C-alpha positions in Angstrom: 50.6 124.1 82.3 53.0 121.5 83.2 55.2 119.6 80.4 55.9 116.3 78.5 59.5 115.4 78.3 61.7 113.0 76.8 63.6 110.6 79.0 66.5 112.2 77.0 64.9 115.6 78.1 65.1 114.6 82.0 69.2 113.7 82.0 69.1 117.9 80.4 67.2 118.8 83.0 67.9 117.0 85.7 70.6 118.6 87.9 68.7 121.8 87.4 65.1 120.9 89.4 63.9 118.9 91.8 62.6 115.3 91.2 59.5 114.4 92.5 58.2 110.2 92.2 54.9 110.3 92.8 54.5 106.2 92.9 54.0 104.5 95.9 56.0 104.0 98.8 56.6 100.3 98.5 57.5 101.2 94.3 59.7 104.1 95.4 62.1 101.1 97.8 61.7 98.5 95.4 63.3 101.0 92.9 64.0 104.8 91.7 65.6 107.4 89.8 68.6 108.3 92.8 68.2 111.6 93.3 64.3 111.3 92.9 61.7 113.0 96.6 59.4 110.9 97.1 55.8 112.5 97.7 53.5 109.2 96.8 49.4 110.4 95.9 49.0 107.0 97.3 49.7 105.1 100.3 50.8 101.3 99.5 47.3 99.9 101.4 45.6 102.7 98.7 47.1 102.4 95.3 46.3 98.5 95.8 42.7 100.2 96.5 42.6 101.6 93.9 43.8 99.2 91.6 41.7 96.9 92.6 38.4 99.1 91.9 39.8 99.6 88.4 40.0 96.4 87.4 36.9 95.2 89.2 34.1 97.9 88.7 36.2 99.6 86.2 38.3 103.3 85.5 34.9 105.5 87.3 35.1 104.2 89.7 38.8 103.9 90.5 38.8 107.9 90.1 36.4 108.7 92.3 38.1 106.6 95.1 41.2 108.1 94.1 39.6 111.6 94.4 38.3 110.7 97.5 41.6 109.6 98.9 43.5 112.5 97.0 40.8 115.4 99.0 42.1 114.8 102.1 45.9 115.3 101.8 46.0 118.0 99.0 47.3 120.1 100.8 50.2 118.3 102.8 50.8 117.4 99.3 51.6 120.8 98.0 53.4 122.2 100.9 55.8 119.0 100.3 56.1 120.1 97.2 56.7 123.9 97.6 59.3 123.1 100.6 61.5 121.2 98.4 60.6 123.4 95.5 62.0 127.4 96.2 62.6 128.0 92.5 59.1 126.3 92.0 60.4 124.3 89.2 59.5 120.7 89.5 60.3 117.3 87.8 57.5 114.2 88.0 56.6 111.0 87.1 55.2 107.9 88.4 55.4 105.0 86.9 54.1 105.4 83.0 53.6 109.1 83.3 49.5 108.3 83.5 47.5 109.6 85.7 49.5 110.0 89.2 51.8 112.5 87.4 49.2 114.8 86.0 47.1 114.7 89.3 50.2 116.0 91.0 51.6 117.5 88.4 47.8 119.5 88.0 48.4 120.5 92.2 51.8 121.6 91.8 51.2 124.0 89.6 48.0 125.0 90.8 50.1 126.6 94.0 52.1 127.7 91.2 54.5 125.1 90.5 55.9 125.1 87.3 56.1 121.2 86.3 57.7 118.7 83.6 56.2 115.6 83.6 58.7 112.1 82.0 57.1 110.9 79.1 56.2 107.4 79.9 57.7 107.4 83.3 59.6 105.2 85.9 59.5 102.5 83.0 60.8 104.6 80.2 64.2 105.6 82.4 64.5 101.2 83.2 64.3 100.7 79.3 66.8 103.0 78.3 69.0 102.3 80.9 69.1 98.4 79.9 69.6 99.9 76.9 72.7 102.0 78.2 74.5 99.1 80.1 75.1 97.5 75.6 77.5 100.7 75.9 80.6 99.7 74.2 83.4 100.9 77.9 86.6 100.2 77.3 87.0 98.1 80.9 90.3 97.1 82.1 89.4 94.6 84.7 92.1 93.8 87.8 91.5 90.3 88.9 93.8 88.1 91.7 93.1 86.5 94.2 91.2 87.3 97.6 93.0 89.4 99.3 95.3 91.0 96.9 94.0 94.5 97.8 92.4 94.8 94.5 90.0 97.4 95.6 92.8 99.6 97.3 94.3 99.6 94.3 91.6 100.8 92.1 91.2 103.5 94.8 94.9 104.1 94.0 94.0 104.2 89.9 91.3 106.5 91.1 93.7 108.7 92.2 95.7 109.3 89.1 92.5 110.5 87.9 91.0 107.3 86.0 87.8 106.8 85.6 87.2 103.8 88.0 83.8 101.7 88.5 83.7 100.3 92.1 81.3 97.6 92.0 81.2 96.3 95.5 80.4 100.3 96.8 77.4 100.3 94.8 77.0 96.9 95.8 77.1 96.9 99.4 79.3 93.5 99.9 82.5 92.9 98.8 81.4 89.5 97.1 83.0 86.8 99.1 81.2 85.2 102.3 82.9 87.9 104.4 81.3 90.5 101.7 78.3 92.0 104.8 80.7 92.7 107.3 80.5 96.5 107.8 78.3 97.6 105.1 74.8 99.0 105.1 71.9 97.0 103.8 71.6 95.1 100.0 69.0 97.5 97.8 66.5 95.7 95.8 68.5 94.0 92.0 66.4 96.8 90.1 67.5 99.7 92.6 71.3 97.9 91.9 71.1 98.7 88.6 70.0 102.4 89.0 72.7 103.0 91.3 74.9 101.5 88.0 73.7 103.0 85.1 74.0 106.6 87.3 77.5 105.6 88.2 78.6 104.8 84.0 76.4 107.2 83.2 79.2 109.5 84.7 82.3 107.8 82.9 83.5 109.0 79.1 82.7 106.6 77.2 86.4 107.0 74.8 88.3 106.0 78.3 89.2 103.6 80.0 87.4 102.4 83.5 88.9 100.4 85.8 86.6 97.4 87.4 87.8 95.2 90.0 86.9 90.9 88.6 83.5 89.5 89.7 81.6 87.0 89.8 78.0 87.8 88.2 76.4 87.9 91.7 78.1 89.8 94.0 76.4 89.1 97.6 72.2 89.2 96.5 72.7 91.9 93.3 72.9 90.4 90.0 75.0 92.2 87.6 73.3 93.0 84.0 73.9 89.8 81.8 75.0 92.8 78.8 77.4 94.4 81.2 78.8 91.4 83.1 79.7 89.5 79.3 81.6 92.9 78.7 83.6 92.0 81.3 84.2 89.2 80.1 85.6 90.2 77.1 87.4 93.1 78.5 91.2 92.4 79.2 92.0 91.3 82.5 94.9 92.3 84.8 95.4 89.6 87.3 97.7 90.5 90.9 99.6 88.0 92.0 100.7 88.9 95.9 102.0 86.7 98.3 99.1 84.2 100.4 101.6 86.2 103.9 101.0 89.0 102.6 97.3 88.1 101.1 96.6 87.0 105.0 98.0 90.2 106.9 95.5 92.3 104.6 92.8 90.1 105.4 93.3 90.5 109.6 93.6 93.9 109.3 90.6 94.5 106.9 88.7 91.5 109.2 90.2 91.1 112.7 87.9 94.8 113.9 85.2 92.3 114.0 83.8 89.6 116.3 84.2 85.9 116.7 80.5 85.0 116.6 80.6 87.4 113.1 83.3 86.5 112.1 81.8 82.2 112.4 79.3 83.0 110.9 81.0 83.9 107.8 82.8 80.6 108.0 80.0 77.9 108.4 78.6 79.9 105.1 80.9 78.1 103.4 81.7 75.2 105.1 80.3 72.4 102.4 83.5 73.7 100.2 86.1 74.0 103.3 85.4 71.0 104.2 83.7 69.8 107.8 87.4 69.3 108.7 88.5 72.6 107.5 86.4 74.3 108.9 86.0 72.8 113.0 89.8 73.9 112.2 89.3 77.2 111.5 86.3 77.9 114.0 88.8 76.4 116.3 91.6 78.9 116.0 89.4 82.2 115.4 88.1 81.3 119.1 91.4 81.3 119.7 92.2 84.1 118.8 94.9 83.2 115.9 92.9 84.5 112.9 95.1 84.3 110.7 95.2 80.4 111.1 91.6 81.0 110.1 92.4 83.0 107.7 95.0 80.4 105.7 92.9 77.4 105.7 89.7 79.5 104.1 92.1 81.1 101.9 92.6 77.2 100.7 88.9 77.3 98.8 89.0 81.2 97.7 92.4 80.2 96.2 90.7 77.5 94.3 87.7 78.5 93.0 89.6 81.8 91.9 92.4 79.5 89.6 88.4 77.3 88.6 87.1 80.9 87.7 90.0 82.1 85.5 90.6 78.9 83.6 87.7 79.4 82.7 88.2 83.1 81.5 87.1 84.6 78.2 88.6 88.0 78.3 90.5 89.0 75.3 93.4 89.5 76.9 95.4 88.2 80.1 97.9 89.8 82.1 99.5 88.6 85.0 101.3 90.9 87.5 103.0 90.2 90.4 103.1 92.5 93.4 106.0 91.9 95.6 104.6 94.2 98.6 101.1 95.5 100.1 101.2 99.1 99.3 98.3 100.1 97.7 100.1 103.0 95.4 103.4 101.6 94.7 100.8 98.6 93.0 98.7 101.3 91.5 101.7 102.7 89.5 103.2 99.6 88.9 99.9 97.9 86.9 99.2 101.4 85.0 102.8 101.1 83.4 101.8 97.9 82.5 98.5 99.0 80.7 100.6 101.5 78.9 104.0 98.8 77.7 100.8 96.7 76.4 99.2 99.9 74.3 95.8 99.2 76.6 95.9 102.9 78.6 
């Protein structure tokens, strides 16, 4: 007999048993619990057919149609579940914890698999994570102009056993017109929120969490408003680095990409860069003079960051001058400044 479990029980059990998402492939692609294995009761077309019948003809006709569809593939569904559950215990969920999860749990239990069904399904999970974004995390925000090596510094801070939230890594985007270069395609915003929640869930809320200063949008992904508000009022460390050092870093990071890829990125900011600057940057780029092209592009990004910094509402803003590009040295310096200001 399957057992309904509360969302809090799910988090207690999740590392012990496989999690099976029985929603359609389209629902799973739109957003799913990280780690969930997709074993859909209906494919996208079948789900649409059953849903239309339910709406137009009522529950009875929809159930009968669903049985016709599911009956033809019960063996395959059961074999998939047995393959991923060698200990014959799984957690199952659908959208609301209704008929789809109950039906699949019945099938799995017929094959000897013990099932726990998330009460309220994926909808309850989504409601839970939205509330979790409002938790009082002790954030320390690392900001600074483009090319300052903030992400690399955060990596070194993480190596010093501090908690670090890597928003750009979760979003698969570096947060600029060049941000998608070398990255995997971005997920839906729903999945971005799910992945962000899973990262936050691993942190000790009583200890500081370092995070890079980001705009509300990271590519096409959007930081949840309540969490973005938390970032906006948290202490901000602004790293300051010589423009030449920043250009060298950017050339090292982006110089591996093709001229066409870099040109396309420059053209994305052409309106803000200005026609003459855009053409000059592209000309330098095509001549192989990437440093000059990067320097022109930084003119836009530096101005944008200064304007954004002027509008910051963070409780405390501390500027830290970095005189070289060694991320480890810079990480230690930031930690010393934070200790001096009693922030860690």
